[in-house]
C-alpha positions as CSV (number, residue, x, y, z in Angstrom):
1,M,-63.6,37.6,-29.2
2,R,-64.4,36.6,-32.7
3,A,-66.9,33.9,-33.6
4,A,-65.4,30.7,-35.0
5,D,-66.8,31.5,-38.4
6,D,-64.6,34.6,-38.4
7,L,-61.4,32.7,-37.4
8,P,-59.0,31.7,-40.0
9,T,-58.8,28.0,-40.7
10,V,-55.4,26.3,-40.8
11,R,-55.6,23.6,-43.5
12,A,-52.1,22.2,-43.4
13,L,-49.6,21.1,-40.7
14,A,-47.0,23.4,-42.2
15,E,-49.2,26.4,-41.7
16,L,-49.6,25.6,-38.0
17,V,-45.8,25.0,-37.7
18,D,-45.2,28.4,-39.1
19,L,-47.6,29.9,-36.6
20,V,-45.9,28.1,-33.7
21,E,-42.5,29.3,-34.9
22,R,-43.7,32.9,-35.0
23,H,-45.7,33.1,-31.7
24,Q,-45.1,32.1,-28.1
25,G,-48.0,31.1,-25.7
26,L,-50.1,29.1,-28.1
27,Y,-52.3,26.3,-27.0
28,V,-54.6,23.8,-28.8
29,R,-58.0,23.2,-27.3
30,W,-60.5,20.6,-28.3
31,S,-64.1,21.8,-27.7
32,E,-67.1,23.2,-29.4
33,G,-65.1,26.3,-30.1
34,P,-64.4,29.7,-28.7
35,E,-68.0,30.9,-29.0
36,A,-69.1,28.1,-26.7
37,D,-66.1,28.4,-24.3
38,L,-66.2,32.2,-24.0
39,A,-69.9,32.9,-24.5
40,E,-70.9,33.3,-20.8
41,V,-68.0,35.5,-19.6
42,S,-67.6,39.3,-19.7
43,S,-63.9,39.0,-20.1
44,T,-61.7,36.2,-21.5
45,A,-59.7,36.4,-18.3
46,E,-62.7,34.9,-16.5
47,V,-62.9,31.7,-18.6
48,S,-63.2,28.3,-17.0
49,S,-63.3,24.6,-17.8
50,T,-65.0,21.8,-15.9
51,D,-63.3,18.7,-14.6
52,D,-65.1,15.8,-16.4
53,L,-64.7,13.4,-13.5
54,T,-65.9,15.6,-10.6
55,G,-67.7,18.5,-12.3
56,A,-65.4,20.9,-10.4
57,P,-64.9,24.3,-12.1
58,M,-61.3,25.1,-13.0
59,P,-59.8,28.6,-13.4
60,G,-59.1,28.7,-17.1
61,L,-59.6,26.6,-20.2
62,S,-57.9,23.3,-20.3
63,A,-55.6,23.2,-23.3
64,N,-52.3,21.7,-24.5
65,P,-49.3,23.9,-25.1
66,L,-47.8,24.2,-28.6
67,D,-44.6,26.0,-27.5
68,V,-41.5,23.9,-28.3
69,E,-39.5,23.1,-25.2
70,E,-35.8,23.9,-25.2
71,W,-34.8,20.2,-24.7
72,W,-36.3,19.5,-28.1
73,A,-33.2,21.2,-29.4
74,D,-32.8,21.1,-33.2
75,R,-35.4,18.4,-33.8
76,P,-38.2,19.2,-36.4
77,V,-40.8,21.5,-35.1
78,E,-43.2,19.7,-37.4
79,V,-42.8,16.5,-35.3
80,W,-43.3,18.4,-32.0
81,V,-46.6,20.0,-33.3
82,A,-47.8,16.8,-34.9
83,R,-47.4,15.0,-31.6
84,R,-49.3,17.7,-29.7
85,L,-52.2,17.3,-32.1
86,D,-52.1,13.5,-32.5
87,D,-52.0,12.8,-28.8
88,Y,-55.5,14.2,-28.3
89,S,-57.1,13.6,-31.7
90,H,-59.5,11.1,-30.2
91,L,-61.4,13.8,-28.3
92,P,-63.9,14.6,-31.0
93,H,-65.0,11.0,-31.0
94,E,-65.2,10.8,-27.3
95,K,-66.7,14.2,-26.5
96,G,-69.3,14.1,-29.3
97,P,-70.3,16.1,-32.4
98,G,-69.2,19.7,-32.7
99,V,-65.9,19.2,-30.9
100,Y,-62.9,20.4,-33.0
101,P,-59.4,21.7,-32.4
102,W,-58.7,25.4,-32.3
103,V,-55.6,27.4,-31.4
104,L,-55.6,30.1,-28.8
105,K,-53.1,32.5,-27.3
106,G,-53.2,32.9,-23.6
107,R,-51.6,32.8,-20.2
108,E,-51.2,29.7,-18.1
109,T,-52.9,30.2,-14.7
110,G,-52.8,26.7,-13.2
111,R,-52.9,23.0,-13.9
112,G,-55.9,20.7,-14.2
113,P,-56.2,17.2,-12.7
114,D,-54.5,15.6,-15.7
115,N,-51.6,18.2,-15.3
116,E,-52.9,20.0,-18.3
117,P,-52.4,23.8,-18.4
118,L,-55.4,26.0,-17.5
119,V,-55.3,29.1,-19.7
120,S,-56.8,32.6,-19.2
121,D,-56.5,35.8,-21.1
122,V,-57.7,33.8,-24.1
123,R,-57.4,35.1,-27.6
124,P,-58.7,32.7,-30.3
125,M,-56.2,32.5,-33.2
126,C,-57.5,29.9,-35.7
127,R,-59.4,26.6,-36.0
128,L,-57.8,23.5,-37.4
129,D,-59.1,21.7,-40.4
130,S,-59.3,17.9,-40.2
131,R,-56.6,17.7,-42.9
132,T,-54.2,19.3,-40.5
133,I,-54.9,16.5,-37.9
134,D,-54.6,13.9,-40.7
135,E,-51.2,15.3,-41.6
136,A,-50.2,15.3,-37.9
137,R,-51.1,11.6,-37.6
138,E,-49.1,10.8,-40.7
139,A,-46.1,12.7,-39.4
140,V,-46.2,10.7,-36.1
141,D,-46.7,7.4,-38.0
142,R,-43.5,8.1,-39.9
143,Q,-41.5,8.1,-36.7
144,E,-39.5,5.1,-35.8
145,N,-41.3,4.5,-32.5
146,S,-44.8,5.6,-33.5
147,W,-47.8,5.3,-31.2
148,G,-51.5,6.2,-31.3
149,P,-53.4,9.0,-29.5
150,L,-53.6,9.2,-25.7
151,R,-56.9,7.6,-24.6
152,R,-58.5,6.5,-21.4
153,T,-60.2,3.2,-21.9
154,G,-62.4,1.1,-19.7
155,R,-60.8,-1.0,-17.0
């Protein structure tokens, strides 16, 4: 595992789209980075996340897939990737300082309580600069039926 400082930084949405088009099995994770997520394990296959509601350990890191689904057909990959980023762009504000998006390659081993993939065999690929997230938000906003990020609010 490489430290986050050693990871390349993707500074534009187009760079991330290129990565998604070249690789399968990519996920985006919003956390304090791979060094925090992988620090206590002897193997990246043993990684785990914790369910925020119950505190239950989960077998793998919770992350969101970047692979384009077949039903997306010939629609722009940029819009697919932008949506995957924009949907969870609220997490740094909700989870606190030091939380940022990073891309990993891995294998889905289960599902978390929000139906999110749990990923093991984690290989950190890159971190995402805030400009990439800004470009994703702009790409979503340009769509005819735009919406904001997914967010749980008080009842």
